[in-house]
C-alpha positions as CSV (number, residue, x, y, z in Angstrom):
1,Q,-15.7,-7.0,18.9
2,V,-16.8,-3.3,18.2
3,Q,-17.8,-1.8,15.1
4,L,-18.2,1.6,14.2
5,V,-20.4,2.7,11.6
6,E,-19.7,5.4,9.2
7,S,-22.3,8.1,7.9
8,G,-22.9,11.6,6.4
9,G,-20.3,11.2,3.8
10,G,-20.8,12.1,-0.1
11,L,-20.2,15.0,-2.7
12,V,-20.7,18.5,-2.3
13,Q,-19.9,22.2,-3.6
14,P,-16.7,24.1,-2.6
15,G,-18.0,26.4,0.9
16,G,-20.3,23.6,1.4
17,S,-20.6,21.5,4.8
18,L,-21.3,17.8,5.8
19,R,-21.8,16.2,9.4
20,L,-19.9,13.0,9.4
21,S,-21.4,10.3,12.4
22,C,-19.6,7.6,13.7
23,A,-22.1,5.3,15.2
24,A,-20.3,2.5,18.0
25,S,-22.0,-0.8,18.8
26,R,-21.5,0.1,22.6
27,S,-20.7,2.7,25.1
28,L,-18.5,5.8,24.3
29,S,-17.8,6.2,28.0
30,S,-15.4,2.6,27.0
31,F,-12.8,4.7,24.7
32,A,-10.0,6.5,25.8
33,V,-9.6,8.1,22.2
34,M,-12.1,8.8,19.4
35,G,-11.5,11.0,16.2
36,W,-11.3,10.9,12.7
37,Y,-9.2,10.3,10.4
38,R,-9.1,10.9,6.2
39,Q,-6.4,9.3,3.0
40,A,-6.7,11.1,0.0
41,P,-5.3,8.8,-3.1
42,G,-1.6,8.5,-2.8
43,K,-1.6,9.6,0.8
44,E,-0.9,8.9,4.1
45,R,-4.4,8.7,6.5
46,D,-3.8,11.4,8.8
47,M,-5.5,12.5,11.8
48,V,-8.1,15.1,11.2
49,A,-9.2,15.7,14.6
50,R,-9.6,13.8,17.7
51,V,-11.0,13.9,21.4
52,S,-9.8,11.7,24.0
53,L,-9.6,11.8,28.0
54,G,-6.1,13.1,29.2
55,S,-5.4,15.3,26.1
56,G,-8.5,17.1,25.0
57,I,-9.6,18.3,21.7
58,K,-7.3,18.4,18.9
59,Y,-7.4,19.0,15.3
60,A,-5.1,19.1,12.6
61,D,-4.1,22.7,11.4
62,S,-5.8,22.0,7.9
63,G,-9.3,21.3,10.0
64,K,-8.9,24.7,12.9
65,G,-11.3,27.0,12.3
66,R,-13.8,24.8,10.1
67,F,-13.8,21.3,11.5
68,T,-15.5,20.4,14.8
69,I,-15.6,17.1,16.7
70,S,-18.5,16.2,19.3
71,T,-20.1,13.3,20.6
72,D,-23.2,12.1,21.7
73,M,-23.0,9.9,24.6
74,A,-26.8,8.8,24.7
75,K,-27.1,7.7,21.3
76,N,-23.4,6.2,21.5
77,T,-22.5,8.8,17.9
78,F,-19.7,11.3,17.6
79,Y,-19.5,13.1,14.9
80,L,-17.0,15.3,12.6
81,Q,-19.5,18.8,11.5
82,M,-16.9,20.4,7.8
83,N,-18.0,23.7,7.1
84,S,-16.1,25.9,4.2
85,L,-15.1,22.5,2.2
86,K,-11.9,23.1,0.4
87,S,-11.2,20.3,-3.1
88,E,-8.5,19.4,-0.4
89,D,-10.8,17.9,1.8
90,T,-11.8,15.1,-0.8
91,A,-10.6,11.7,0.9
92,V,-11.9,8.9,2.4
93,Y,-12.8,9.7,6.2
94,Y,-12.7,7.2,8.7
95,C,-13.5,6.9,12.9
96,N,-11.5,5.7,14.8
97,A,-11.1,5.1,18.7
98,E,-8.8,3.6,21.3
99,D,-10.6,1.5,24.8
100,L,-9.6,3.0,27.9
101,G,-7.1,1.0,29.6
102,S,-5.8,-1.0,26.5
103,T,-4.4,-0.2,23.4
104,T,-6.8,-1.8,21.5
105,T,-7.9,0.8,18.4
106,Y,-11.3,-0.2,16.5
107,W,-11.9,1.8,13.3
108,G,-15.1,2.3,10.4
109,Q,-15.5,1.2,7.0
110,G,-14.7,4.4,5.5
111,T,-16.6,7.2,3.7
112,Q,-16.1,9.1,1.0
113,V,-16.1,13.1,0.6
114,T,-15.8,14.4,-2.4
115,V,-15.8,18.4,-3.0
116,S,-16.1,19.7,-6.0
117,S,-18.2,22.4,-8.5
């Protein structure tokens, strides 16, 4: 069973930055897709950023120019760098990975990001 463990959430002021990490229990090269999603209270879980073998990197419009997804293959970890944070970025952030060669997906436990002064 693959485990994805997130870290890096917290409270930040508007305009600030956070970097979320997602550590996987196996090599990132075994995944076809890795991504970040978020869910605000009362709302659906939405894609924030994803990187896939077939489609490259995609960002939701809400994060373009502010968020960056990256990977560290040596550490089996991928990241979401979030800059210029806004109050509307407040949500629980989840990392996600999809197996290479199947549709099996995995989710992290979620990490709270709160943007508030």
